[in-house]
C-alpha positions in Angstrom: 65.1 60.9 8.3 63.3 58.7 10.9 60.8 57.3 8.4 63.6 56.6 5.9 65.4 54.7 8.7 62.4 52.4 9.0 60.5 54.1 11.8 56.8 53.3 11.5 55.3 55.3 14.3 55.9 59.1 14.6 54.7 61.3 17.5 53.4 64.7 16.6 53.3 67.2 19.5 50.5 69.5 18.2 49.8 73.0 19.6 47.7 76.0 18.8 49.4 78.2 16.3 48.8 81.7 14.9 46.4 82.4 12.0 44.3 79.3 12.8 47.2 77.0 11.8 48.3 74.3 14.3 52.1 73.9 14.8 54.3 71.0 15.9 57.0 71.4 18.5 58.2 69.9 21.8 56.1 71.9 24.2 57.6 74.2 26.8 61.1 73.9 25.2 63.1 76.0 22.8 62.6 73.7 19.9 61.5 75.4 16.7 57.8 75.4 15.6 56.8 73.8 12.3 53.4 74.2 10.7 51.4 71.0 11.1 50.5 71.1 7.4 54.3 71.1 6.5 54.9 68.1 8.7 52.1 66.1 7.1 53.5 67.0 3.6 56.9 65.7 4.7 55.4 62.5 6.0 53.5 62.0 2.8 56.7 62.3 0.8 58.8 60.0 3.0 56.4 57.5 4.6 56.8 54.7 2.1 60.1 55.6 0.5 62.0 52.7 2.3 59.1 50.5 3.5 55.6 49.9 2.2 54.2 49.0 5.6 51.8 51.2 7.6 52.8 54.3 9.4 51.1 55.4 12.6 50.8 59.1 13.5 50.6 59.3 17.2 49.0 62.7 18.0 49.9 64.4 21.2 47.1 67.0 20.9 47.1 70.3 22.7 44.8 72.2 20.3 41.3 73.5 20.7 38.4 72.2 18.7 38.8 74.6 15.8 42.4 73.8 15.1 41.8 70.1 15.6 39.3 70.3 12.8 42.0 72.1 10.8 44.4 69.2 11.5 41.8 66.7 10.2 41.3 68.7 7.0 45.0 69.0 6.3 45.5 65.2 6.8 42.6 64.3 4.5 43.7 66.8 1.8 47.4 66.1 1.9 47.5 62.3 2.5 44.5 61.5 0.3 43.8 57.8 -0.2 46.8 56.8 1.9 45.0 58.1 5.1 42.9 55.3 6.6 39.5 56.7 7.4 37.3 53.6 7.5 37.8 50.0 8.7 38.8 47.5 6.1 36.0 46.0 4.1 35.0 42.5 5.1 36.7 42.6 8.4 35.4 43.0 12.0 36.1 46.7 12.8 37.1 45.6 16.3 39.9 43.4 15.1 43.3 44.8 14.3 44.4 44.0 10.7 47.9 42.8 10.0 50.6 45.1 8.6 50.3 43.2 5.3 46.7 44.2 5.0 47.5 47.9 5.8 50.4 48.4 3.3 50.7 51.9 2.0 48.3 53.2 4.7 48.8 55.9 7.3 46.9 55.5 10.5 46.0 58.1 13.1 46.5 57.2 16.8 44.6 59.6 19.1 41.6 60.1 21.4 38.2 59.2 20.0 34.7 60.3 20.9 32.7 57.5 22.5 29.9 55.8 20.6 26.5 56.1 22.2 26.3 52.4 22.7 29.7 52.1 24.5 30.0 51.3 28.2 31.6 54.0 30.4 34.9 52.0 30.4 35.2 52.8 26.7 34.9 56.6 27.1 38.0 58.5 26.2 39.4 61.8 27.3 41.7 64.5 25.9 44.3 64.9 28.6 47.5 66.8 28.5 50.7 64.9 29.1 50.9 65.8 32.7 47.4 64.6 33.4 48.0 61.5 31.4 51.1 60.8 33.5 49.2 61.3 36.7 46.4 59.1 35.5 48.9 56.3 34.8 50.1 56.3 38.4 46.6 55.9 39.8 45.1 52.6 41.0 42.5 50.8 39.0 39.8 51.7 41.5 40.5 55.4 41.1 40.4 55.1 37.3 37.0 53.5 37.6 35.7 56.3 39.8 36.9 59.0 37.3 34.9 57.7 34.3 32.2 60.5 34.7 35.0 63.2 34.4 36.4 61.4 31.4 33.0 61.6 29.7 33.1 65.4 30.2 36.7 65.7 28.9 35.7 63.6 25.8 33.6 66.5 24.5 36.9 68.3 23.9 37.8 66.0 21.0 36.9 67.4 17.6 34.4 65.1 15.8 36.4 65.6 12.6 39.7 64.4 14.2 37.9 61.7 16.1 36.6 60.3 12.9 40.1 59.6 11.6 41.0 57.4 14.5 40.1 53.9 13.2 42.4 51.2 14.6 44.6 53.0 17.1 42.3 54.5 19.8 44.4 56.1 22.6 42.9 55.2 25.9 44.1 55.5 29.6 45.4 52.2 30.9 42.5 50.4 32.7 44.8 48.1 34.6 46.0 44.6 33.7 43.1 42.7 35.4 40.4 44.5 33.5 42.3 44.6 30.2 42.9 40.9 30.3 39.2 40.2 31.1 38.0 42.6 28.3 40.7 42.8 25.6 40.2 45.6 23.1 42.6 45.0 20.1 42.1 48.5 18.7 42.9 50.3 22.0 46.4 51.6 22.6 47.6 52.6 26.1 50.8 54.6 26.6 53.3 54.2 29.5 56.2 56.2 30.6 59.4 54.3 30.8 59.1 54.4 34.6 55.5 53.1 34.6 56.5 50.3 32.1 59.4 49.2 34.3 57.1 49.1 37.3 54.6 46.9 35.5 57.4 44.6 34.3 58.7 44.3 37.8 55.4 43.7 39.5 53.4 41.8 36.8 55.7 40.9 33.9 53.9 37.7 32.7 50.5 39.5 32.8 52.0 42.3 30.8 53.2 39.9 28.2 49.7 38.4 27.9 48.2 41.9 27.6 50.7 42.8 24.8 49.7 39.6 23.0 46.2 40.9 22.6 46.7 44.6 21.9 49.2 47.3 21.3 51.0 49.3 23.9 53.3 52.3 23.6 56.3 53.2 25.9 57.7 56.7 25.7 60.8 58.5 27.3 60.3 60.5 30.5 59.3 64.0 29.7 61.8 65.4 32.3 64.7 64.5 30.0 65.3 67.9 28.4 68.4 66.5 26.6 66.3 64.0 24.6 68.1 61.1 26.3 66.9 57.6 25.5 66.2 54.5 27.6 67.1 50.8 27.0 64.3 49.5 24.7 65.3 45.9 25.2 63.5 45.5 28.5 60.3 46.8 26.9 60.6 44.3 24.0 61.2 41.5 26.5 57.6 42.3 27.8 56.1 42.3 24.4 55.6 46.1 24.1 55.3 47.0 20.4 55.6 50.8 20.1 58.8 51.5 22.0 59.3 55.2 21.3 62.9 56.6 21.1 64.4 60.0 20.3 65.9 59.2 16.8 68.0 62.4 16.9 70.0 61.1 19.9 72.7 58.5 18.9 73.8 55.9 21.4 73.6 52.2 22.2 69.8 52.5 22.6 69.4 53.5 18.9 71.9 50.8 18.0 69.7 48.2 19.6 66.7 49.6 17.9 68.4 49.5 14.5 69.5 45.9 15.2 66.0 44.8 16.4 64.5 45.9 13.1 67.3 44.8 10.8 65.4 41.7 9.6 62.7 41.9 6.9 64.6 44.5 4.9 64.4 47.1 7.7 60.7 47.5 6.9 59.9 48.5 10.5 58.0 45.4 11.5 59.3 42.1 12.9 57.2 39.2 14.2 57.4 38.5 18.0 58.9 35.2 18.9 56.4 32.5 19.9 57.2 33.0 23.6 55.6 36.4 23.5 52.5 35.7 21.5 51.6 32.1 21.8 50.3 30.0 24.8 53.1 28.8 27.1 55.0 25.9 25.5 58.1 24.0 26.2 60.2 27.1 26.5 63.4 28.3 24.8 66.4 26.1 24.2 69.6 27.4 25.7 72.4 28.2 23.3 76.2 28.2 23.8 77.6 31.0 21.6 81.3 31.2 20.8 82.6 34.2 18.9 86.2 34.1 17.8 87.4 37.7 17.1 90.1 37.2 14.5 91.1 40.5 12.9 89.8 44.0 12.0 90.4 45.8 8.7 91.0 49.5 8.0 89.5 51.0 11.2 89.1 54.8 10.9 91.3 57.4 12.5 89.4 59.3 15.2 91.4 62.5 14.7 91.8 62.9 10.9 93.6 66.2 11.4 96.5 64.5 13.2 98.5 62.2 10.9 99.9 60.2 13.9 96.4 59.5 15.3 96.4 55.7 15.2 93.9 53.7 17.3 94.7 51.1 20.0 91.6 49.0 19.2 89.8 46.3 21.2 86.5 44.6 20.5 83.7 44.2 23.0 80.8 41.8 22.3 77.6 42.5 24.2 74.5 40.3 24.6 71.2 42.2 25.2 68.2 40.2 26.0 66.3 39.0 29.1 68.2 40.0 32.3 69.8 36.6 32.8 71.3 36.8 29.3 72.8 40.3 29.4 76.5 40.0 29.3 79.6 41.5 27.7 83.2 40.4 27.1 86.1 42.0 25.3 89.5 41.3 23.8 92.8 42.8 24.8 93.8 46.1 23.0 96.3 46.2 20.2 98.8 49.2 20.2 98.9 51.5 17.2 97.2 49.3 14.7 94.0 50.3 13.0 94.9 48.8 9.6 94.9 45.1 10.4 94.9 44.3 14.2 94.8 40.6 15.0 93.4 39.2 18.2 92.5 35.5 17.7 90.5 35.6 21.0 87.3 33.6 21.7 84.5 35.1 23.7 82.0 32.6 25.2 78.3 33.2 26.2 75.4 31.1 27.3 72.0 32.5 26.1 68.8 31.2 27.7 66.3 33.0 25.5 68.1 33.4 22.1 65.0 34.5 20.2 64.9 37.7 22.2 68.7 38.4 22.2 70.6 41.0 20.3 74.4 40.8 19.7 76.3 44.1 19.6 79.9 44.2 18.3 81.7 47.4 19.5 85.2 48.6 18.6 86.8 51.2 20.9 90.1 53.0 21.1 91.8 52.1 24.4 92.9 54.9 26.6 94.6 54.3 29.9 94.0 57.8 31.3 90.4 58.6 30.3 87.3 57.0 28.8 87.8 54.9 25.7 86.7 56.4 22.4 84.0 54.8 20.3 85.2 53.6 16.8 82.3 51.6 15.4 79.6 49.1 16.1 77.2 46.7 14.5 74.1 45.1 16.2 71.9 42.3 15.0 69.4 39.8 16.4 71.0 36.5 17.5 68.7 34.4 15.4 69.9 36.4 12.3 73.5 35.5 12.9 75.0 32.9 10.5 77.6 30.6 11.7 81.1 30.3 10.3 83.5 32.9 9.2 81.9 36.3 8.8 82.9 39.9 8.0 81.0 42.5 10.1 80.7 45.9 8.5 81.0 48.6 11.1 78.7 51.6 11.5 79.3 55.0 13.1 77.5 56.5 16.1 74.7 57.8 13.9 74.3 54.6 12.0 76.3 55.6 8.9 78.5 53.1 7.1 82.3 53.2 8.0 83.2 51.2 4.9 85.7 49.6 4.4 86.1 49.1 8.1 85.2 45.5 9.1 85.6 42.9 11.8 86.5 39.3 10.8 85.0 36.7 13.2 84.1 33.1 13.4 80.7 32.3 15.0 79.7 29.0 16.5 76.4 28.3 18.2 75.3 25.0 19.9 72.1 24.1 21.6 72.5 22.9 25.2 
């Protein structure tokens, strides 16, 4: 389902299984265990059903050497030519190819055995998630001191599995100063949402420069046993590319993710705006955004078993972007009218960095005594919005169409 929704990076939590067969499940929880081989078959069947662009398998590996070798055999046998096992011909193996060059390919992200010629800073380790989290919290100096231990841990990576890691080598974060001095385009460091927020707060511009040179991955805190998500927008603002979310958990976070990757036919890849990948220029042009909420059409009943269940709808428009741009405004509610409520209210925003902003339209059922009930929403990048009169087709909590439910609005944007 995630792959069909445009997701292009899937994490596989791999553990030792019975009969020499590795299994995939969320460790130390009550989630069901699935054979690794069955997961790879499912990925083979769904990877390019909706998008031809590359899929990254992010391996969270807890297996011993023997079952790691089994994982490598399964991936090669099941994925065949789609599995990338060698650098592209005619290209520097240390440069990261474009998504266009890697169409219809599946890449493995994982630990890799060091080459004999590599310096100690390139040595990788096979750490469990707790060790990785601890390592992230350490100072640069301590990371440097631990390189001998890393070399010892690296021996626990299966050569067969290591050989499949071509362009996405998972490495502990060396610190921004060292990473900016010695960029490694094929190295990928992972940060917990907490660590990422700390980096953004303390060294945001440096993190943007780092992300302009190589990939980074942000993942939800492991302590969230309910698979809750975090706001991905703040990570995108810093240029982070692989912002991992729990696709099984609906909410505004997944709405933002769907909106961010709405362009390009939902193929799973969008180009960063120039402010995140080019040298500093003249900066963004402020935008005055006026959205006139006119009417809605055929809003769904929230309680279909009750014939008199008619919504009291109102519309909220949210701007998600850099902190200075985050804002929301809403209309008044209309009593007992889900068929054709009419507002004729104009909501006004000033957006400082429009190329990073998302606009989220939300319809809720007003309730004076308790929390308002969600009716529908639609999210899209501000640069993708067309001016003039527009019908907005609403989606449910899990992203399904609520057709024929729509909003009718007028959009006007003016540079300041």
